[in-house]
C-alpha positions as CSV (number, residue, x, y, z in Angstrom):
1,M,17.7,5.5,-12.1
2,K,20.9,7.1,-13.1
3,T,23.7,7.5,-10.6
4,A,27.4,8.4,-10.7
5,I,30.0,6.5,-8.7
6,S,33.8,6.6,-8.4
7,L,35.7,3.4,-8.7
8,P,39.4,2.6,-8.5
9,D,40.8,2.1,-12.0
10,E,41.6,-1.6,-11.5
11,V,38.0,-2.3,-10.4
12,F,36.6,-0.4,-13.4
13,F,38.8,-2.1,-15.9
14,A,38.2,-5.6,-14.4
15,A,34.4,-4.9,-14.6
16,E,34.8,-3.8,-18.2
17,R,36.6,-7.0,-19.1
18,Q,34.0,-9.1,-17.2
19,A,31.1,-7.3,-18.9
20,E,32.6,-7.9,-22.3
21,R,33.4,-11.6,-21.5
22,V,29.8,-12.3,-20.4
23,K,28.3,-10.1,-23.1
24,K,26.5,-7.8,-20.7
25,S,26.3,-4.0,-20.5
26,R,28.2,-2.3,-17.8
27,N,24.8,-1.2,-16.3
28,Q,23.6,-4.7,-16.2
29,L,26.8,-6.0,-14.7
30,Y,26.8,-3.3,-12.0
31,A,23.1,-3.8,-11.2
32,E,23.6,-7.6,-10.9
33,A,26.7,-7.2,-8.7
34,L,24.9,-4.8,-6.4
35,T,21.8,-7.0,-6.2
36,E,23.9,-10.0,-5.2
37,Y,25.8,-8.0,-2.6
38,L,22.6,-6.7,-1.1
39,A,21.0,-10.2,-1.0
40,R,24.0,-11.5,0.9
41,H,23.9,-8.7,3.5
42,V,20.1,-8.7,4.0
43,T,20.7,-12.3,5.3
44,N,23.1,-10.8,7.8
45,E,20.5,-8.3,8.9
46,M,18.0,-11.1,9.4
47,T,20.5,-13.1,11.4
48,D,21.2,-10.1,13.6
49,A,17.5,-9.5,14.2
50,M,17.0,-13.2,15.2
51,N,20.0,-13.0,17.5
52,R,18.6,-10.0,19.2
53,V,15.4,-11.9,19.8
54,V,17.3,-14.9,21.2
55,D,19.3,-12.6,23.5
56,R,16.0,-11.4,25.1
57,I,14.8,-15.0,25.8
58,D,15.5,-16.3,29.3
59,Q,17.9,-19.1,28.5
60,S,18.6,-20.0,32.2
61,R,15.5,-22.3,32.2
62,P,15.2,-24.8,29.3
63,D,11.8,-24.9,27.6
64,P,10.1,-28.1,28.7
65,F,8.5,-28.6,25.3
66,L,11.7,-28.3,23.4
67,T,13.6,-30.4,25.8
68,G,11.0,-33.1,25.7
69,S,10.7,-33.1,21.9
70,A,14.5,-33.0,21.3
71,R,15.4,-35.8,23.6
72,P,14.0,-38.6,21.5
73,M,15.7,-37.2,18.3
74,F,19.1,-37.3,20.0
75,G,18.7,-40.9,20.7
76,H,18.6,-41.6,17.0
77,V,21.5,-39.4,16.0
78,E,24.9,-41.1,15.6
79,W,27.6,-38.9,17.1
């Protein structure tokens, strides 16, 4: 898909130099850069979703299963 974007001159010229250095087209460089950016931020969305779930859990009472299963592990961990 074609799109038009505006970039500061210094970003544009730095990207041009990088594309030439790694022998990639400008399109390929921009697509890879955006893909990497999105991959990093999707992780943040997942973390945010998980945090929302944890916030809804009643943490005032420890889960007996987790407490029982974790206790033996902590005995083997060197602090």
